[in-house]
C-alpha positions in Angstrom: -5.9 7.8 -6.1 -5.2 5.1 -8.7 -2.4 2.8 -9.9 -0.5 4.8 -12.6 2.4 2.5 -13.4 3.5 -1.1 -12.9 7.2 -2.1 -13.3 9.2 -5.3 -13.1 12.9 -5.8 -13.2 13.4 -9.5 -14.3 17.2 -9.4 -13.9 18.2 -7.5 -10.8 19.9 -4.1 -11.6 19.2 -4.2 -15.4 16.6 -2.1 -17.2 13.0 -2.4 -16.0 9.7 -3.0 -17.9 6.5 -1.0 -17.7 3.4 -3.2 -17.7 -0.4 -2.6 -18.0 -1.1 -5.5 -15.7 0.8 -8.1 -13.7 0.2 -11.3 -11.7 0.9 -11.1 -8.0 3.0 -13.6 -6.3 4.3 -13.9 -2.7 7.9 -13.2 -3.8 6.8 -10.2 -5.8 5.3 -9.4 -9.2 5.6 -12.3 -11.7 9.2 -12.4 -13.2 10.4 -9.5 -11.0 14.0 -10.1 -9.9 13.9 -13.8 -10.4 17.3 -13.6 -12.2 20.5 -12.0 -10.9 24.1 -11.5 -12.0 26.8 -12.7 -9.6 30.5 -12.7 -9.5 32.5 -15.9 -9.3 32.3 -15.7 -5.5 28.5 -15.6 -5.7 28.1 -12.0 -4.7 25.4 -10.1 -6.6 26.3 -7.4 -9.1 24.6 -4.0 -9.0 24.6 -0.6 -10.7 26.1 0.8 -7.5 29.4 -0.7 -8.7 28.7 -1.3 -12.3 26.6 1.6 -13.6 26.8 0.3 -17.1 24.3 -2.4 -16.1 21.7 0.3 -16.6 22.3 0.1 -20.4 21.2 -3.5 -20.6 17.4 -3.6 -21.2 15.2 -6.7 -20.6 12.1 -7.8 -22.4 9.9 -10.7 -21.5 8.9 -13.0 -24.4 6.8 -16.2 -24.6 9.7 -18.6 -24.0 12.2 -16.4 -22.1 13.9 -13.1 -21.7 15.6 -10.9 -24.3 18.4 -8.7 -23.2 19.8 -6.0 -25.5 22.1 -3.0 -25.2 20.1 0.3 -25.2 22.7 1.9 -27.5 22.8 -1.0 -30.0 20.0 -3.5 -30.3 22.3 -5.7 -32.4 24.0 -6.6 -29.2 21.5 -9.0 -27.6 21.0 -12.5 -26.2 17.9 -14.7 -25.6 17.6 -16.3 -22.2 15.2 -19.3 -21.8 12.9 -19.3 -18.8 14.2 -22.8 -17.9 17.8 -23.0 -16.8 20.0 -25.0 -19.3 22.5 -26.1 -16.7 22.5 -28.3 -13.6 24.9 -26.0 -11.7 23.7 -24.7 -8.4 25.6 -22.4 -6.1 25.3 -20.2 -3.0 24.6 -16.6 -4.0 24.6 -13.6 -1.7 22.2 -10.6 -1.6 23.4 -8.3 1.2 23.2 -10.4 4.3 21.2 -13.3 2.8 22.7 -16.4 1.2 20.5 -18.7 -0.9 20.8 -21.3 -3.6 20.7 -20.0 -7.2 20.9 -22.0 -10.4 23.3 -20.9 -13.3 21.1 -20.4 -16.4 23.6 -21.3 -19.1 27.3 -21.0 -19.5 26.9 -19.3 -22.9 24.8 -16.6 -21.2 27.4 -16.2 -18.5 30.1 -15.7 -21.1 28.0 -13.0 -22.9 27.4 -11.0 -19.7 31.1 -11.4 -18.7 32.2 -9.9 -22.0 29.7 -7.0 -21.8 30.6 -6.1 -18.3 34.3 -6.8 -18.5 34.1 -9.0 -15.4 33.7 -12.8 -14.9 30.1 -13.4 -13.8 27.2 -15.8 -14.0 23.5 -15.3 -14.5 21.5 -17.2 -12.0 17.8 -17.9 -11.6 16.0 -18.4 -8.3 14.6 -22.0 -8.2 11.2 -22.6 -6.8 12.8 -24.7 -4.1 14.8 -21.6 -2.8 13.0 -19.8 0.0 14.6 -16.5 0.9 12.5 -15.7 4.0 11.7 -12.2 5.2 12.9 -11.2 8.6 10.4 -12.3 11.2 9.8 -8.7 12.4 8.4 -7.8 8.9 6.8 -11.1 7.8 3.1 -11.7 8.3 2.8 -15.3 7.1 6.4 -16.4 6.8 6.7 -14.8 3.4 9.6 -15.3 1.0 11.1 -12.7 -1.4 12.9 -12.8 -4.7 16.4 -11.4 -5.4 15.1 -7.9 -4.5 17.1 -5.9 -2.1 14.6 -6.2 0.8 10.9 -6.8 0.2 8.6 -8.3 -2.4 7.0 -5.0 -3.5 8.0 -1.3 -3.6 5.4 1.5 -3.8 6.0 5.2 -4.7 3.6 8.1 -5.2 4.0 10.2 -8.3 3.3 13.2 -6.1 6.4 12.3 -4.0 8.6 12.4 -7.1 7.0 15.6 -8.2 7.8 17.1 -4.8 11.4 16.0 -5.1 11.7 17.3 -8.6 10.5 20.7 -7.5 13.6 21.0 -5.5 16.0 19.8 -8.2 17.7 21.9 -10.9 17.4 19.0 -13.2 14.3 16.8 -12.6 14.8 13.0 -12.6 12.6 10.2 -13.8 10.9 7.6 -11.7 13.1 4.8 -13.0 16.0 6.1 -10.7 14.0 4.6 -7.8 13.0 1.3 -9.4 9.4 1.0 -7.9 7.0 -1.8 -8.7 3.9 0.2 -8.2 3.4 4.0 -8.8 0.2 5.6 -7.7 -1.2 8.9 -8.9 -3.1 11.4 -6.7 -2.7 12.3 -3.0 0.0 14.5 -1.6 3.8 14.0 -1.5 4.9 11.4 1.0 1.5 10.8 2.4 2.2 7.1 2.3 4.5 7.6 5.3 1.3 7.3 7.4 -0.1 4.2 5.7 -0.3 0.8 7.3 -1.9 -1.2 4.5 -3.0 -0.3 1.0 -5.6 -1.8 -1.3 -4.9 -1.8 -5.1 -8.0 -3.0 -7.0 -8.8 -6.3 -5.2 -5.3 -6.8 -3.8 -4.2 -5.8 -0.3 -0.6 -5.1 0.7 1.0 -4.6 4.1 3.5 -1.8 4.3 6.5 -3.1 6.1 9.0 -0.2 6.2 10.2 2.9 4.3 12.7 2.2 1.6 16.2 3.4 2.3 17.9 4.8 -0.8 21.5 4.5 -2.0 23.9 5.6 -4.6 22.0 3.7 -7.3 19.5 6.6 -7.5 22.4 8.7 -8.8 22.8 6.6 -12.0 21.1 8.0 -15.1 19.2 5.0 -16.5 19.6 6.2 -20.1 23.3 7.0 -20.1 24.7 5.1 -17.1 26.4 8.4 -15.9 26.7 8.9 -12.2 26.2 12.2 -10.3 25.3 13.4 -6.8 21.6 14.0 -7.4 18.9 13.3 -6.5 20.3 11.7 -3.4 22.1 14.9 -2.2 18.8 16.9 -2.3 16.7 14.1 -1.0 18.9 13.7 2.0 18.2 17.3 3.1 14.5 16.6 3.8 14.0 12.8 3.8 16.7 11.6 6.3 15.4 9.5 9.2 17.7 7.6 11.6 20.6 8.4 9.3 18.9 6.8 6.3 17.4 8.6 3.2 13.9 7.3 2.7 11.8 7.4 -0.5 9.0 4.9 -1.1 7.4 2.1 0.9 8.4 -1.6 1.0 5.4 -3.9 1.1 4.4 -7.6 1.1 1.2 -9.1 -0.4 -1.6 -10.1 1.9 -4.2 -11.0 -0.7 -4.8 -10.7 -4.4 -3.9 -12.4 -7.7 -3.6 -9.6 -10.2 -3.3 -5.8 -10.6 -3.9 -3.5 -13.5 -3.0 0.1 -14.3 -6.0 2.3 -13.4 -6.9 0.2 -10.3 -8.2 2.3 -7.4 -5.7 2.8 -4.6 -7.2 2.9 -1.1 -4.9 3.4 1.9 -5.5 2.2 5.5 -3.8 4.4 8.0 -1.7 3.5 11.0 
């Protein structure tokens, strides 16, 4: 088995980026979900409610991010890595509340106009520590603005197995993984405890429960019932639909596409 794909999603719920290599950090891959859109009450925005967020694509440049509309690259904005405001506020991701920093009022206005809802783009300051629940943490780790854990792993064979049951196959970007491995059998990662990728070692914390976001077509922003409807027929455990494995980093500094993937079983 080997590492087939590496993905980051710098701004939570916007378009992801495929990489050939990436730097590993405690909170997740470098730049992954370090920015997030929030409403004026500080609640995070997501494709679950605003599927049109899928049409906003992100690129990482030398000095910051570029965000553009997939249907019209003339609709774009540059976002510097360093926040241009001194405004801090409490932001909420599910049950967690942490301090975020508003990037720039001009950036907030641009996103508000695009989405038709007043919102702000916030970045996670280094001083913000969003700690993992103690039952999953190994060394008191922190996580970014991701839904649950620093890393998400999915096997290509698992997606192939799902697609074999679908009338219209779906692409991996419906599930927003960080790491995709090739080889092995569908869902064999259910029995893994740890996994080594190149020189890095990850602890698998729990399966990833899937939601309505998987039903959003990432190229058109259209919502349907699949693949969640079919996935629920054979991947439901404890009333949750599972696909992929949440992980945290135990050791390692960098990963590259093509790295060998070696599992350690429970």
